KOLSE-160606 format. One record per residue: residue in one letter; x, y, z of N, C-alpha, C, O in turn. Coordinates in steps of 0.1 Angstrom, whole numbers, padded with zeros to 4 digits, always signed. Example, Ala and Ser with C-alpha at 12.3 -4.5 7.8 and 13.67 -1.06 7.14 Angstrom:
2
A+0132-0057+0078+0123-0045+0078+0132-0033+0078+0142-0033+0085 S+0128-0022+0071+0137-0011+0071+0129+0000+0079+0134+0011+0080 
This chain:
357
X+0179+0085-0155+0181+0075-0144+0183+0062-0151+0173+0055-0155 X+0195+0057-0151+0198+0044-0156+0199+0034-0145+0200+0038-0133 X+0199+0021-0148+0200+0011-0138+0212+0013-0130+0212+0010-0117 X+0223+0017-0136+0236+0018-0129+0236+0030-0120+0244+0030-0110 X+0227+0040-0121+0227+0051-0113+0220+0049-0100+0221+0057-0091 X+0213+0038-0098+0207+0034-0085+0219+0027-0078+0225+0017-0082 X+0223+0033-0066+0235+0028-0059+0234+0013-0056+0224+0008-0052 X+0246+0007-0058+0247-0007-0055+0254-0008-0041+0266-0005-0040 X+0247-0012-0031+0252-0012-0017+0247-0024-0010+0235-0023-0005 X+0254-0035-0009+0249-0047-0003+0253-0047+0012+0265-0049+0015 X+0243-0046+0020+0245-0046+0035+0240-0059+0041+0238-0060+0053 X+0238-0070+0033+0232-0082+0038+0240-0088+0050+0234-0091+0060 X+0253-0089+0049+0262-0094+0059+0261-0086+0072+0259-0092+0083 X+0261-0073+0071+0260-0065+0083+0246-0066+0089+0245-0066+0102 X+0236-0067+0081+0222-0068+0087+0220-0081+0094+0214-0082+0105 X+0226-0092+0088+0225-0105+0095+0232-0104+0109+0227-0109+0119 X+0244-0098+0109+0251-0097+0121+0244-0089+0132+0244-0093+0143 X+0237-0079+0128+0230-0071+0137+0218-0078+0143+0215-0077+0155 X+0211-0086+0135+0200-0094+0140+0205-0105+0149+0199-0107+0160 X+0215-0112+0145+0221-0122+0154+0224-0117+0168+0222-0123+0178 X+0231-0105+0168+0235-0099+0180+0222-0095+0188+0222-0096+0201 X+0212-0090+0181+0200-0085+0188+0193-0097+0195+0188-0096+0206 X+0192-0109+0188+0186-0121+0193+0194-0125+0206+0188-0129+0216 X+0207-0125+0205+0215-0130+0216+0214-0121+0228+0214-0126+0239 X+0212-0108+0226+0211-0099+0237+0196-0096+0241+0194-0089+0251 X+0187-0101+0234+0173-0099+0237+0169-0084+0234+0160-0079+0240 X+0175-0078+0224+0172-0064+0221+0162-0063+0210+0164-0069+0199 X+0151-0056+0212+0141-0053+0202+0146-0043+0192+0154-0034+0195 X+0142-0045+0179+0147-0037+0168+0135-0030+0161+0125-0036+0158 X+0137-0017+0159+0128-0009+0151+0133-0008+0137+0143-0001+0135 X+0127-0014+0127+0132-0015+0113+0129-0002+0106+0117+0002+0106 X+0138+0005+0101+0136+0018+0095+0143+0019+0081+0154+0015+0079 X+0135+0023+0071+0140+0025+0058+0142+0040+0055+0151+0046+0059 X+0132+0045+0047+0133+0060+0044+0125+0068+0054+0127+0080+0055 X+0117+0062+0062+0110+0069+0072+0097+0077+0068+0092+0084+0075 X+0093+0074+0055+0082+0082+0050+0068+0077+0056+0058+0085+0055 X+0068+0065+0061+0055+0060+0066+0056+0056+0081+0049+0046+0085 X+0065+0062+0088+0066+0058+0102+0053+0062+0110+0051+0056+0121 X+0045+0071+0105+0032+0074+0112+0022+0063+0112+0013+0063+0120 X+0024+0053+0103+0014+0043+0100+0016+0031+0109+0026+0023+0107 X+0007+0029+0118+0009+0018+0127+0011+0023+0142+0012+0035+0144 X+0012+0013+0151+0014+0017+0165+0029+0021+0167+0037+0015+0160 X+0032+0030+0176+0046+0034+0178+0054+0022+0183+0049+0014+0191 X+0067+0022+0180+0076+0012+0184+0087+0018+0192+0094+0027+0188 X+0089+0013+0204+0100+0017+0213+0111+0006+0212+0109-0004+0219 X+0121+0008+0205+0132-0002+0203+0144+0005+0197+0143+0016+0192 X+0155-0003+0196+0167+0002+0190+0165+0002+0175+0161-0008+0169 X+0169+0013+0169+0167+0015+0154+0177+0006+0146+0189+0007+0149 X+0172-0001+0136+0181-0008+0127+0178-0002+0113+0167-0004+0107 X+0187+0006+0107+0186+0012+0094+0188+0002+0083+0198-0005+0083 X+0178+0001+0074+0180-0007+0062+0179+0001+0049+0180-0005+0038 X+0178+0014+0050+0176+0022+0038+0188+0023+0029+0186+0027+0017 X+0200+0020+0034+0212+0020+0025+0215+0007+0019+0225+0006+0011 X+0206-0003+0021+0207-0016+0014+0201-0015+0000+0189-0018-0001 X+0208-0011-0010+0202-0007-0023+0209-0014-0034+0219-0020-0033 X+0202-0013-0046+0208-0018-0058+0197-0027-0066+0189-0034-0060 X+0198-0026-0079+0190-0035-0088+0197-0048-0090+0209-0048-0095 X+0191-0059-0087+0197-0072-0088+0195-0077-0103+0204-0082-0109 X+0183-0075-0108+0180-0079-0122+0168-0072-0127+0158-0070-0120 X+0169-0067-0140+0158-0060-0146+0160-0062-0161+0168-0056-0167 X+0151-0070-0167+0150-0071-0181+0136-0067-0185+0126-0074-0183 X+0135-0055-0191+0121-0049-0194+0112-0059-0202+0100-0059-0201 X+0118-0067-0210+0110-0077-0218+0103-0087-0210+0093-0092-0214 X+0109-0089-0198+0103-0099-0189+0092-0093-0179+0085-0101-0173 X+0091-0080-0179+0082-0073-0170+0084-0076-0156+0074-0077-0148 X+0096-0078-0152+0099-0082-0138+0112-0074-0134+0121-0073-0141 X+0112-0068-0122+0124-0062-0116+0127-0067-0102+0117-0069-0094 X+0139-0071-0100+0144-0076-0087+0153-0066-0081+0163-0062-0088 X+0151-0061-0069+0159-0051-0063+0160-0052-0048+0151-0058-0042 X+0170-0045-0042+0171-0045-0028+0161-0035-0022+0157-0026-0028 X+0158-0038-0009+0146-0031-0003+0149-0016+0000+0139-0009+0001 X+0161-0012+0000+0164+0002+0003+0164+0011-0009+0165+0023-0007 X+0161+0005-0021+0160+0014-0033+0149+0024-0031+0138+0021-0027 X+0153+0037-0034+0143+0048-0034+0132+0046-0044+0135+0042-0056 X+0120+0048-0040+0109+0046-0049+0110+0056-0061+0107+0052-0072 X+0114+0068-0059+0116+0077-0070+0125+0072-0080+0123+0074-0092 X+0137+0066-0076+0146+0061-0085+0141+0049-0093+0143+0048-0105 X+0133+0041-0087+0127+0029-0093+0117+0034-0104+0117+0029-0115 X+0109+0044-0100+0099+0049-0109+0106+0055-0122+0101+0053-0133 X+0117+0062-0120+0124+0068-0131+0130+0057-0140+0130+0058-0152 X+0136+0047-0134+0142+0036-0142+0131+0029-0150+0133+0026-0162 X+0120+0026-0144+0109+0020-0152+0103+0029-0163+0100+0024-0174 X+0102+0041-0160+0097+0051-0170+0106+0052-0182+0101+0054-0193 X+0119+0050-0180+0128+0050-0192+0124+0039-0202+0127+0040-0214 X+0118+0028-0197+0114+0017-0205+0098+0017-0207+0093+0006-0210 X+0092+0028-0205+0077+0030-0206+0070+0019-0198+0060+0013-0202 X+0075+0017-0185+0069+0008-0176+0066+0015-0163+0071+0026-0160 X+0059+0008-0154+0056+0014-0141+0051+0003-0131+0048-0009-0135 X+0051+0006-0119+0045-0002-0109+0030-0001-0109+0024+0010-0107 X+0023-0012-0112+0009-0011-0115+0000-0007-0103-0011-0002-0106 X+0004-0009-0091-0004-0005-0079-0004+0009-0075-0010+0013-0065 X+0004+0017-0083+0005+0032-0080+0008+0035-0066+0000+0040-0059 X+0020+0031-0061+0024+0032-0047+0024+0047-0042+0027+0056-0049 X+0022+0048-0029+0023+0061-0022+0038+0064-0020+0045+0055-0015 X+0042+0076-0023+0056+0080-0019+0056+0087-0005+0064+0084+0003 X+0047+0097-0004+0047+0105+0009+0060+0111+0012+0065+0110+0023 X+0067+0116+0001+0080+0122+0003+0090+0115-0006+0088+0104-0011 X+0102+0121-0007+0112+0116-0016+0121+0105-0010+0130+0101-0016 X+0118+0102+0002+0127+0092+0009+0121+0078+0009+0126+0068+0015 X+0109+0076+0003+0102+0063+0003+0111+0053-0003+0117+0055-0014 X+0111+0041+0002+0118+0029-0003+0109+0018-0007+0097+0018-0003 X+0114+0009-0015+0106-0003-0019+0103-0011-0007+0091-0016-0006 X+0112-0013+0002+0109-0020+0014+0097-0014+0022+0089-0022+0027 X+0097-0001+0023+0086+0005+0030+0073+0004+0023+0062+0002+0029 X+0073+0004+0009+0061+0002+0001+0055-0012+0004+0043-0014+0006 X+0064-0022+0005+0059-0036+0007+0055-0038+0022+0045-0044+0024 X+0062-0032+0031+0059-0034+0045+0046-0027+0049+0038-0033+0057 X+0043-0016+0043+0031-0009+0046+0019-0014+0038+0008-0015+0043 X+0021-0019+0026+0011-0024+0018+0002-0013+0012-0009-0017+0007 X+0006-0001+0013-0003+0010+0009-0002+0012-0007+0009+0012-0012 X-0014+0013-0013-0014+0015-0028-0023+0027-0031-0031+0032-0022 X-0022+0032-0043-0028+0044-0047-0041+0042-0054-0048+0032-0053 X-0046+0052-0062-0059+0052-0068-0062+0041-0078-0073+0037-0080 X-0051+0035-0084-0053+0024-0093-0055+0011-0087-0059+0001-0094 X-0054+0010-0074-0055-0002-0066-0068-0011-0070-0066-0023-0072 X-0079-0005-0070-0092-0012-0072-0093-0018-0086-0101-0027-0089 X-0085-0013-0096-0087-0017-0110-0075-0025-0115-0076-0032-0125 X-0063-0024-0109-0051-0031-0113-0046-0041-0103-0039-0050-0107 X-0051-0040-0090-0046-0049-0080-0038-0041-0070-0033-0030-0072 X-0036-0047-0058-0028-0041-0047-0014-0046-0048-0009-0052-0057 X-0006-0042-0038+0008-0044-0037+0011-0059-0038+0020-0064-0045 X+0003-0067-0030+0006-0082-0030+0003-0089-0043+0008-0100-0045 X-0005-0082-0051-0008-0088-0064+0004-0087-0074+0004-0094-0085 X+0014-0079-0071+0025-0077-0080+0038-0083-0075+0048-0082-0082 X+0038-0088-0063+0050-0093-0057+0052-0108-0061+0043-0116-0060 X+0064-0112-0066+0067-0125-0071+0076-0133-0061+0075-0145-0060 X+0085-0126-0055+0094-0133-0046+0101-0123-0036+0102-0111-0039 X+0105-0128-0025+0113-0120-0016+0125-0128-0010+0124-0140-0009 X+0135-0121-0006+0146-0126+0002+0144-0120+0016+0144-0108+0017 X+0143-0128+0026+0139-0123+0039+0149-0127+0049+0155-0138+0049 X+0152-0118+0058+0160-0120+0070+0151-0123+0082+0144-0113+0086 X+0151-0135+0087+0142-0139+0098+0147-0134+0111+0158-0130+0113 X+0138-0136+0121+0142-0133+0135+0152-0143+0141+0155-0142+0153 X+0156-0153+0134+0166-0162+0138+0180-0158+0132+0190-0165+0135 X+0180-0148+0124+0192-0144+0117+0195-0152+0105+0206-0153+0100 X+0184-0158+0099+0186-0167+0088+0181-0160+0075+0171-0152+0076 X+0187-0163+0064+0183-0158+0051+0173-0168+0045+0176-0180+0044 X+0161-0163+0041+0151-0172+0036+0146-0166+0022+0144-0154+0021 X+0145-0175+0012+0140-0171-0001+0127-0177-0004+0125-0189-0002 X+0117-0169-0009+0104-0173-0012+0100-0168-0026+0104-0157-0030 X+0093-0176-0033+0088-0172-0047+0100-0172-0056+0109-0180-0055 X+0100-0163-0066+0110-0163-0076+0110-0150-0084+0105-0140-0080 X+0117-0151-0096+0118-0139-0104+0111-0140-0117+0113-0133-0127 X+0102-0150-0118+0094-0151-0130+0079-0151-0126+0076-0154-0114 X+0070-0147-0135+0056-0145-0132+0049-0158-0128+0042-0158-0118 X+0052-0169-0134+0046-0182-0131+0055-0190-0122+0062-0199-0127 X+0055-0187-0110+0064-0194-0101+0059-0195-0087+0066-0194-0077 X+0046-0196-0085+0040-0196-0072+0031-0209-0071+0022-0212-0079 X+0034-0216-0060+0026-0228-0057+0025-0229-0042+0034-0226-0035 X+0013-0234-0037+0011-0236-0023+0010-0222-0016+0005-0213-0021 X+0015-0222-0003+0014-0210+0005+0023-0199+0001+0035-0202+0001 X+0018-0188-0003+0027-0177-0009+0032-0168+0002+0025-0158+0005 X+0044-0171+0007+0050-0163+0018+0053-0149+0013+0053-0140+0021 X+0057-0148+0000+0061-0135-0005+0050-0125-0003+0052-0114+0001 X+0037-0129-0007+0026-0120-0005+0023-0118+0010+0018-0107+0013 X+0025-0128+0018+0023-0126+0032+0030-0115+0038+0026-0108+0048 X+0042-0112+0033+0051-0101+0038+0045-0087+0036+0049-0078+0043 X+0036-0086+0026+0030-0073+0023+0021-0068+0034+0012-0076+0038 X+0023-0057+0040+0015-0051+0050+0018-0056+0064+0011-0052+0073 X+0029-0064+0066+0032-0069+0079+0040-0059+0087+0044-0062+0099 X+0044-0048+0081+0051-0037+0089+0064-0041+0095+0068-0036+0106 X+0071-0050+0088+0084-0055+0093+0083-0063+0106+0093-0065+0113 X+0072-0068+0110+0070-0076+0122+0074-0090+0120+0076-0097+0131 X+0075-0095+0108+0079-0109+0106+0094-0111+0101+0099-0122+0103 X+0100-0101+0096+0113-0102+0091+0117-0089+0083+0109-0080+0081 X+0130-0089+0080+0135-0078+0072+0135-0082+0057+0142-0092+0053 X+0128-0075+0049+0128-0078+0034+0141-0072+0029+0144-0060+0029 X+0150-0082+0024+0163-0078+0018+0161-0075+0003+0167-0065-0002 X+0154-0083-0004+0152-0081-0018+0138-0085-0022+0131-0093-0014 X+0133-0080-0033+0120-0083-0038+0120-0083-0053+0126-0075-0059 X+0112-0093-0058+0109-0093-0073+0095-0089-0075+0086-0094-0069 X+0093-0079-0083+0080-0073-0086+0077-0073-0101+0085-0071-0109 X+0064-0077-0103+0059-0076-0117+0056-0061-0120+0051-0054-0112 X+0060-0057-0132+0057-0043-0136+0048-0044-0149+0046-0054-0155 X+0042-0033-0152+0033-0032-0164+0037-0021-0173+0043-0011-0169 X+0033-0022-0186+0036-0011-0195+0028+0002-0192+0017+0001-0187 X+0034+0013-0194+0026+0025-0193+0015+0026-0203+0016+0020-0214 X+0004+0033-0199-0007+0034-0209-0004+0044-0220+0003+0054-0217 X-0010+0042-0231-0008+0051-0242-0013+0065-0239-0007+0075-0242 X-0025+0065-0232-0030+0078-0228-0039+0076-0216-0044+0065-0213 X-0042+0087-0209-0051+0088-0197-0059+0100-0198-0055+0111-0203 X-0072+0099-0193-0080+0111-0193-0089+0110-0181-0095+0100-0178 X-0091+0122-0174-0099+0122-0162-0111+0131-0165-0111+0141-0171 X-0123+0126-0159-0136+0133-0162-0143+0135-0149-0142+0126-0140 X-0149+0146-0147-0157+0150-0135-0172+0150-0138-0176+0154-0148 X-0179+0146-0127-0194+0146-0128-0200+0151-0115-0193+0150-0104 X-0212+0156-0115-0218+0161-0103-0227+0150-0097-0235+0145-0104 X-0224+0147-0085-0233+0138-0077-0234+0144-0063-0224+0143-0055 X-0245+0149-0060-0247+0156-0048-0244+0149-0035-0240+0154-0025 X-0247+0135-0035-0246+0127-0023-0236+0116-0025-0234+0111-0037 X-0230+0111-0014-0221+0100-0015-0229+0087-0020-0223+0079-0028 X-0241+0086-0016-0249+0074-0020-0251+0074-0035-0251+0063-0041 X-0254+0086-0041-0256+0086-0056-0243+0082-0063-0243+0076-0073 X-0232+0087-0057-0219+0083-0063-0217+0068-0062-0212+0062-0072 X-0219+0062-0051-0217+0048-0049-0225+0040-0059-0220+0030-0065 X-0238+0043-0061-0246+0036-0070-0241+0038-0085-0240+0029-0092 X-0237+0050-0088-0232+0053-0101-0219+0047-0105-0218+0041-0115 X-0209+0047-0095-0196+0042-0099-0197+0027-0100-0189+0021-0107 X-0206+0020-0092-0207+0006-0093-0214+0002-0106-0211-0009-0112 X-0222+0010-0111-0228+0008-0125-0217+0009-0135-0217+0002-0145 X-0208+0019-0133-0197+0021-0143-0188+0009-0143-0183+0005-0154 X-0186+0003-0131-0177-0008-0130-0182-0021-0138-0174-0029-0141 X-0195-0021-0140-0201-0033-0148-0200-0031-0163-0204-0040-0170 X-0196-0019-0167-0195-0016-0182-0181-0018-0187-0171-0017-0179 X-0180-0021-0200-0166-0023-0206-0159-0009-0208-0157-0005-0219 X-0155-0003-0197-0148+0010-0197-0134+0008-0192-0132+0000-0183 X-0125+0016-0197-0111+0014-0192-0108+0023-0180-0100+0031-0179 X-0116+0020-0169-0115+0027-0157-0102+0023-0150-0098+0012-0150 X-0095+0033-0144-0083+0031-0136-0083+0038-0123-0073+0037-0115 X-0093+0046-0120-0094+0053-0107-0108+0060-0106-0114+0063-0116 X-0112+0062-0093-0125+0069-0091-0124+0076-0077-0117+0071-0068 X-0131+0086-0076-0132+0093-0063-0145+0101-0062-0151+0105-0072 X-0149+0104-0050-0160+0114-0047-0156+0122-0035-0152+0117-0025 X-0159+0135-0037-0157+0145-0026-0165+0157-0028-0165+0163-0039 X-0173+0161-0018-0181+0173-0018-0189+0174-0030-0189+0185-0037 X-0197+0164-0034-0206+0164-0045-0200+0162-0059-0207+0164-0069 X-0187+0159-0059-0180+0158-0072-0174+0144-0074-0166+0140-0066 X-0179+0137-0084-0173+0124-0088-0163+0126-0099-0165+0134-0108 X-0151+0119-0098-0141+0119-0108-0137+0105-0111-0135+0097-0102 X-0135+0103-0124-0130+0090-0128-0118+0092-0137-0116+0103-0143 X-0109+0082-0138-0098+0082-0148-0100+0070-0157-0103+0059-0154 X-0097+0073-0170-0097+0063-0180-0083+0061-0185-0076+0071-0187 X-0078+0049-0187-0065+0046-0191-0065+0035-0201-0072+0025-0200 X-0057+0037-0212-0056+0027-0223-0051+0033-0236-0043+0042-0236 X-0056+0027-0246-0053+0032-0260-0059+0045-0262-0070+0048-0257 X-0054+0053-0271-0059+0066-0275-0074+0064-0280-0083+0072-0276 X-0076+0055-0289-0089+0053-0295-0099+0048-0284-0110+0053-0284 X-0095+0039-0275-0104+0034-0265-0108+0045-0255-0120+0046-0251 X-0098+0052-0251-0101+0063-0241-0109+0074-0247-0119+0079-0241 X-0106+0078-0259-0114+0089-0266-0128+0084-0268-0138+0092-0266 X-0130+0072-0272-0144+0067-0274-0152+0066-0261-0163+0070-0260 X-0145+0061-0250-0152+0061-0237-0156+0075-0232-0167+0077-0227 X-0146+0084-0233-0148+0098-0229-0160+0104-0236-0168+0111-0230 X-0160+0102-0249-0171+0108-0257-0185+0103-0253-0194+0110-0253 X-0185+0090-0249-0198+0084-0246-0202+0088-0232-0214+0090-0229 X-0193+0091-0223-0196+0094-0209-0199+0109-0207-0207+0112-0198 X-0193+0117-0214-0194+0132-0212-0186+0136-0200-0175+0132-0198 X-0192+0145-0192-0185+0151-0181-0175+0162-0185-0175+0166-0196 X-0168+0167-0175-0158+0177-0178-0144+0172-0175-0142+0164-0167 X-0134+0178-0182-0120+0174-0181-0115+0178-0167-0118+0189-0162 X-0107+0169-0161-0101+0172-0148-0086+0169-0149-0082+0161-0157 X-0078+0176-0141-0064+0174-0141-0059+0174-0127-0064+0181-0118 X-0048+0167-0124-0040+0168-0112-0046+0161-0100-0039+0160-0090 X-0058+0155-0100-0064+0150-0088-0058+0137-0083-0057+0135-0071 X-0053+0129-0092-0048+0116-0088-0035+0116-0080-0033+0108-0070 X-0026+0125-0084-0014+0126-0076-0017+0132-0062-0011+0128-0052 X-0027+0141-0062-0031+0147-0049-0037+0137-0040-0034+0136-0028 X-0045+0128-0045-0050+0117-0037-0040+0107-0033-0039+0103-0022 X-0031+0103-0043-0021+0093-0040-0012+0098-0029-0009+0090-0020 X-0007+0110-0030+0002+0116-0020-0005+0122-0008+0002+0129+0000 X-0018+0121-0008-0026+0126+0003-0024+0141+0006-0022+0146+0017 X-0023+0149-0005-0022+0163-0005-0035+0170-0009-0037+0182-0010 X-0045+0161-0012-0059+0166-0015-0064+0174-0004-0061+0172+0008 X-0074+0184-0007-0080+0192+0003-0085+0185+0015-0084+0189+0026 X-0091+0173+0012-0097+0165+0023-0086+0161+0033-0089+0162+0045 X-0075+0157+0029-0064+0153+0038-0058+0165+0046-0054+0163+0057 X-0056+0176+0039-0050+0187+0045-0060+0194+0055-0056+0201+0064 X-0073+0192+0053-0083+0198+0062-0086+0190+0074-0093+0196+0084 X-0082+0178+0075-0086+0169+0086-0073+0164+0093-0065+0157+0087 X-0072+0167+0106-0061+0162+0113-0062+0148+0118-0053+0141+0120 X-0075+0144+0120-0078+0130+0123-0084+0123+0111-0094+0128+0105 X-0078+0112+0107-0083+0105+0096-0085+0090+0099-0077+0084+0106 X-0097+0085+0094-0100+0071+0096-0102+0065+0082-0109+0071+0073 X-0095+0054+0079-0097+0047+0066-0106+0035+0068-0103+0026+0076 X-0116+0035+0060-0126+0025+0061-0126+0015+0049-0124+0020+0038 X-0126+0002+0051-0127-0007+0041-0141-0014+0041-0145-0019+0051 X-0148-0013+0030-0162-0018+0029-0164-0025+0016-0157-0023+0006 X-0174-0034+0016-0179-0039+0003-0183-0027-0006-0190-0018-0001 X-0178-0026-0018-0180-0014-0027-0195-0009-0028-0197+0003-0029 X-0204-0018-0027-0218-0014-0029-0225-0010-0016-0237-0007-0016 X-0218-0011-0005-0224-0007+0008-0230+0007+0008-0224+0016+0002 X-0241+0009+0014-0247+0022+0014-0239+0031+0022-0230+0027+0030 X-0241+0044+0019-0233+0055+0027-0238+0054+0041-0249+0056+0045 X-0228+0052+0050-0231+0051+0064-0229+0065+0072-0233+0066+0083 X-0224+0075+0065-0221+0087+0072-0225+0100+0064-0217+0108+0061 X-0238+0100+0060-0242+0112+0053-0241+0125+0062-0244+0125+0073 X-0235+0135+0056-0233+0148+0063-0220+0149+0069-0215+0160+0073 X-0212+0138+0071-0199+0138+0077-0188+0141+0066-0191+0140+0054 X-0177+0146+0070-0166+0148+0061-0160+0135+0056-0154+0128+0064 X-0162+0132+0044-0157+0120+0039-0153+0121+0024-0157+0130+0016 X-0144+0112+0020-0139+0110+0006-0139+0096+0003-0135+0087+0011 X-0144+0093-0009-0146+0079-0013-0137+0076-0025-0137+0083-0035 X-0130+0064-0025-0122+0060-0035-0125+0045-0039-0134+0039-0033 X-0118+0040-0049-0117+0026-0052-0131+0020-0055-0135+0009-0050 X-0140+0028-0062-0153+0023-0065-0162+0021-0053-0172+0013-0054 X-0159+0027-0042-0167+0026-0030-0161+0017-0020-0166+0016-0009 X-0150+0010-0023-0144+0001-0014-0135+0007-0003-0134+0002+0008 X-0130+0019-0006-0122+0027+0004-0128+0040+0006-0131+0048-0003 X-0131+0043+0019-0138+0055+0023-0130+0061+0035-0127+0054+0044 X-0128+0074+0033-0121+0081+0044-0131+0090+0052-0139+0097+0046 X-0129+0090+0065-0137+0099+0073-0127+0108+0081-0116+0104+0085 X-0131+0121+0083-0123+0130+0090-0131+0136+0102-0143+0137+0101 X-0124+0140+0113-0130+0147+0123-0130+0139+0137-0123+0128+0138 X-0136+0145+0147-0137+0138+0160-0147+0128+0160-0159+0131+0161 X-0143+0115+0160-0152+0104+0159-0148+0094+0169-0136+0091+0171 X-0158+0088+0176-0155+0077+0186-0151+0065+0179-0159+0059+0171 X-0139+0060+0181-0133+0049+0173-0140+0036+0176-0143+0028+0167 X-0143+0033+0188-0150+0021+0192-0164+0020+0185-0168+0010+0180 X-0171+0031+0186-0185+0031+0180-0184+0030+0165-0192+0023+0159 X-0174+0036+0159-0172+0035+0145-0169+0021+0141-0174+0016+0131 X-0161+0014+0148-0157+0000+0145-0169-0009+0146-0172-0018+0138 X-0177-0007+0156-0189-0015+0158-0199-0013+0146-0205-0023+0141 X-0200-0001+0142-0209+0002+0131-0205-0004+0118-0213-0009+0110 X-0192-0004+0116-0186-0009+0103-0187-0024+0103-0189-0030+0093 X-0184-0030+0115-0185-0045+0115-0199-0050+0112-0200-0061+0106 X-0209-0043+0115-0223-0047+0112-0226-0047+0097-0235-0054+0093 X-0217-0041+0089-0219-0041+0074-0207-0047+0067-0205-0046+0055 X-0199-0055+0075-0188-0062+0069-0176-0054+0066-0168-0057+0057 X-0174-0043+0073-0163-0034+0071-0153-0034+0082-0156-0039+0093 X-0142-0027+0080-0132-0025+0090-0127-0011+0090-0129-0003+0081 X-0120-0007+0101-0115+0007+0103-0101+0007+0107-0097+0000+0116 X-0093+0015+0100-0079+0018+0104-0079+0033+0109-0083+0042+0102 X-0074+0034+0121-0072+0048+0127-0060+0053+0121-0049+0052+0126 X-0061+0060+0109-0049+0062+0100-0040+0073+0105-0028+0072+0105 X-0046+0084+0110-0038+0096+0113-0044+0104+0125-0056+0105+0125 X-0035+0109+0134-0040+0118+0144-0048+0110+0155-0057+0116+0162 X-0045+0097+0157-0053+0089+0166-0049+0093+0181-0038+0098+0183 X-0058+0091+0190-0055+0093+0204-0045+0084+0209-0045+0072+0205 X-0036+0088+0218-0026+0079+0224-0033+0067+0230-0042+0068+0238 X-0027+0055+0227-0033+0043+0233-0043+0036+0224-0047+0025+0227 X-0048+0043+0214-0058+0037+0205-0052+0027+0196-0040+0028+0192 X-0059+0016+0193-0055+0005+0185-0056+0010+0170-0068+0013+0166 X-0045+0011+0163-0046+0017+0149-0053+0008+0140-0062+0012+0133 X-0050-0005+0140-0056-0014+0130-0068-0022+0136-0069-0023+0149 X-0078-0026+0128-0090-0032+0133-0087-0044+0141-0079-0052+0137 X-0093-0045+0153-0091-0057+0161-0094-0070+0154-0103-0071+0145 X-0086-0081+0157-0087-0094+0151-0097-0102+0160-0097-0101+0172 X-0104-0111+0153-0111-0121+0161-0102-0132+0166-0090-0132+0162 X-0106-0141+0174-0098-0150+0181-0090-0159+0171-0078-0162+0173 X-0096-0164+0161-0090-0173+0152-0079-0166+0143-0068-0171+0141 X-0082-0153+0139-0072-0146+0132-0060-0142+0141-0049-0141+0136 X-0063-0138+0153-0052-0135+0162-0043-0147+0165-0031-0145+0166 X-0049-0159+0166-0041-0171+0168-0032-0173+0156-0021-0178+0157 X-0037-0171+0144-0029-0172+0132-0018-0162+0131-0007-0166+0128 X-0021-0150+0135-0010-0140+0136+0001-0143+0146+0013-0142+0143 X-0004-0148+0157+0006-0152+0168+0015-0164+0163+0027-0164+0165 X+0009-0173+0156+0016-0185+0151+0026-0180+0140+0038-0185+0140 X+0023-0171+0131+0032-0166+0121+0043-0159+0128+0055-0160+0124 X+0040-0151+0138+0051-0143+0145+0061-0152+0151+0073-0150+0151 X+0056-0163+0158+0065-0172+0165+0073-0180+0155+0084-0184+0158 X+0068-0182+0143+0075-0190+0133+0087-0181+0127+0098-0186+0125 X+0084-0169+0123+0094-0161+0116+0102-0153+0126+0114-0151+0123 X+0097-0149+0138+0104-0141+0147+0102-0146+0161+0095-0139+0169 X+0107-0158+0164+0104-0164+0177+0108-0156+0189+0101-0157+0200 X+0118-0148+0188+0123-0140+0200+0115-0126+0201+0116-0119+0210 X+0107-0124+0191+0098-0111+0191+0106-0099+0190+0103-0089+0197 X+0117-0098+0182+0126-0086+0182+0122-0076+0172+0126-0065+0173 X+0114-0080+0162+0111-0071+0150+0099-0063+0153+0088-0068+0154 X+0101-0050+0153+0090-0040+0154+0078-0045+0163+0067-0046+0159 X+0082-0048+0176+0072-0053+0185+0060-0043+0187+0062-0031+0190 X+0048-0048+0186+0036-0040+0188+0032-0031+0176+0022-0024+0177 X+0039-0031+0165+0037-0022+0154+0023-0025+0148+0015-0015+0145 X+0019-0038+0146+0006-0041+0141-0004-0042+0152-0014-0035+0152 X-0001-0050+0162-0010-0052+0173-0001-0053+0185+0010-0060+0185 X-0004-0046+0196+0005-0045+0207+0008-0058+0214+0018-0059+0220 X+0000-0068+0212+0002-0081+0218+0012-0089+0210+0016-0100+0215 X+0016-0085+0199+0025-0093+0190+0038-0086+0188+0047-0091+0181 
């Protein structure tokens, strides 16, 4: 996969025209790329605007550790191009199928097992070209690593689910691939013992790059130089593990396939286990915890709020349920202000994040 093999297809003019027409007619638009993450968020009833064919690499110099590309570029193609230069996207993005696009990665903000140790999606974005709800092209950030001052609108776009604008292009920081990686498994009968143990591991000079706990089994991944990983593995012990991180990243792990209803919890990493005996999987050093099964969403949110956590009704939610954790009054006012600034007519993905926006 060379840079030239990623299709160059500039649809900027056509997309601007579509948005201008939609604003003039008051037509709401459902922004769609590859469609791999359409399940994530509240359903949108609107006219579909396809952006997945807006593709092409604008600039990529491996020596600069930055790639700039159009939002419709397939994630698989980008991964292959970076791999040719022994580089990768540091936040380990979810594909969830071979149709995933860069725009969908940014709009969803979903990151994989490396998130807690390397940073999330917004930590790697340097700049965006945005098509606003006024039909205007707006540029934020840049194509170099040290080019951010003041309010960082580029990062703001991550996780907004296309509700503020259409990401036309993005500049992303990339990182070198690690010389080697090794995964180790350990027995921890309870989630609480895992939480205590993994937070102790986090305070040590170890090349940790992923962690998980499920059904009494803790697994960690070490990434770095051969010497450093070998030394850490020898000191830690445990048993060799393989294959688990792709299963977790792509949500093909037994936990995800066994549960039709999934709730994603965000908590302070050291928080005690709130759900002993329930079906759960823990990632990110204790900061991300998954629950499966028939659970009352309102009660779950009240319980998590009492310990500084939030809940996303990730999959299989009841019709009418609010997917993302409710906002307090000040945060809702901020969201409404941003929506009115970028999309004053409210045409982009109405209700996708919160039904009132």
